[in-house]
N, C-alpha and C positions, 0 to 999 in steps of 0.2 A: 504492499500499500504506500502511496504518496501521499505527504502532509503538506497542505500549505497555511500559513499563518499571515494573518492580516491584523496588526494592531490598530485600532481605533478609538478616538476621543471623539466624541460628538461629530461624526462624520455623516448624518442622514442626507446630506445633498449630494455626496460624492459615493457613498459605499455600494449603492445598487449597480452604478457603472461597472465597479471595480470587479464585483462579484460575479457579475453576468460573463465578464471577461475570462475569469478564471473558470466559471463552469463551462464555456467553451472550450478553453484550453484543456480542460479535463476529458473532453470526449474526443480529442484527437486521436485519428486512426493509429498512428504510430505507438500510441501506448498499448497497443491490442488489448483493450478492455482492463487494464490494471485500473483498481479503485483509487480515486483520489478523493480524499477528506479535507475539507477546508474548514478552519478554525477562525472566526473572527472572535479577538480579545478585546473586550468592551471594557475600555479603561476608564474609570469614573464618567461613564456617558449618562447624560441626563436628558437624550433627545431621542428619536426614532431609530438611532442606527441598528440596535438587536432587533427591533420589530421588522425592519427590512431583510435583515440578514435572514432571520428565522422563517420570514415568508419565501425565501429563495432556498429553503431547505440545508441551510449551512448552519453548523454548530456555533454556538456562541458560549464563551467564557467569560465571566466578569470578575474584574479585579478592580480594587481602588488604590492603585500606585501612582498614577500621574508620572508614567516613568517606562519609556518604550522598551528599553532593554529587559526590564521586568516583564513587559507584555510579551515581546517576543519568546522570551524564556519559558513564560508559563504556556503560551501556544505550544511551544516545541515539545515540552514535556508531555502535555496532554497527548498529543499525536502520538509519541514515542510510545507512551504506555497503550495506546490502541493499535500499535504495530507497524508504525511506519519506518520504511527502510529509508528514504529520502524526503528532507526537509524544504520546502521552498518557501521563501519570506517575499513580500510585498508590501506596499502601503494602500492606505483606504483612498489615497486619491491618485491613484496610478492603474494603469491599464495594460494587462500583459497581453504580448501576442498569443495568437491561437496555437502557436507552436511551443508555447512558452516551457512547459513541463518536457514536452516530449526532446526538445533540443537539448535541455538540461542533461538529460540521461544519456544521449546519444554520444556527449562530449566523453563519456567515460573518466570522468575526473571525479577526486574526491568533494572538490568544491567548485563552484561555478560563480564568476563574476561577471554579470551581465552590464548594459550600458541603458542610459534613459535620454529619451528624447522630450523636450518641452512640448506640450499641445498647443498653447495659446501664449502670446507675449504681450496680450494686452496690458498696459499700465508700464512697460517697459520702453525705453526709446530705441531705435534702431541700433544706436552705438552701442548700448547696454547688451543687446541681443549680439551684436557682432563679438564684443568683448568676451561674453560667455562662450560662444562657438570657438574662437580662438583659443580658448584655453580648455578645451575639452576635446579629447580624442576619441572620436567614434569609429575604432578601428580594433581588428585582431592584437592583442598584446598591450592593449590600454592597462592602465593602472588605478582605474576608477573603482570605488568602493560604494555600493549603495544598498541600504536596507531594503530599497524597494525591489530590487533584482538581485537576490542572491539565493543560491541554491548549496546543499551539504548533504553528503550522507550521513545517516544518523550515526554510525560508527565514528566518522571524524568530527561530526558535532560534540560527540560524548568526549572524545579523547581531549578535543580542545577546551572543554569545561563548559560549553554553551555561552549564552549571552549573559554579559555581567550587567548588574543593574545600574545602568548610565542611563541619564535623561536625553544624552546626545553623543555620537560617535560608538555608540554600541557596537555598529558594524564594521567599523575601522577597528576597533579593538579585538573583534572576535577574529577578523579575517588575518589581523597580525600573528596572532596565537596559532591560527591554522599554519599559517607561512612559518611560523617558528619552529612547528613540529615537523616540517617538511612535507606537507601534504601536498598532492598535486592539484595544482588551482590552475581552471581554464578562465583567463581572461580574454573574453570574447566579445563582438558585438553582433554576434548572431543569435543571442538571447536578449531580446528586446522588450522594453516597457515604456509607454507614453505616461508623463508624469504631469502635474501642474505645476505652474509657475505662481502658485498662490504666495502672497505675502504675511500670511497668518499661519506660519507653519507650527507644527505640534511639539516639534524638538527645538530647544534654545538655539543650538547650534547644527540643525540639520540643513537640508537642501534650500529650504525658504532664507536661511539667513546668509548661506552661499550666495544666492542670488541678490540679496539685499546689499552685500557688499560690493558688487558690481557697480552701485551707484556712487560710492565714494572710492572707487579705484581710478 
């Protein structure tokens, strides 16, 4: 079984689109019918995020941490206990490609770091967008790390100790530990996710904060 973890804090406006993309990817023929279980970790949610997820037939796990590292770890642990052999992580404001699961597995690595592309640059100037694109490597062999586009075998996840309870950069911390252990990591642009350029990000030093720094560069 393949497990997918989506941490969410008050994401009712975006979670439906994210989950529909995951459900479509779970039905990709290259998976040859292998089950995919999706877990939304409702972290201090006070809106309809959980209602929307449950209506789509997705598992929900409620926590009160306001901590993305904690949420990712809680979702991963739940899916491991259900028998997941592979864990895939994305975010509630992101839309995975139809081959997202199948391509991760096809790379036959212990971990996969994919790329993200921004769906809408509204609110940013053309110069700010160009500055971002000049600093981003959308190619094989990139070294970007995104919690919105990350996969790992359960064995490698456990050996590395899982996600730490960090409010930001939990993904970087985790991948650095995988690298230190000598795990095979595929740095690929063939595993793709479309994400938002929203400026009210949930992690204090996450992707939204990175985009905001473009304004002062």
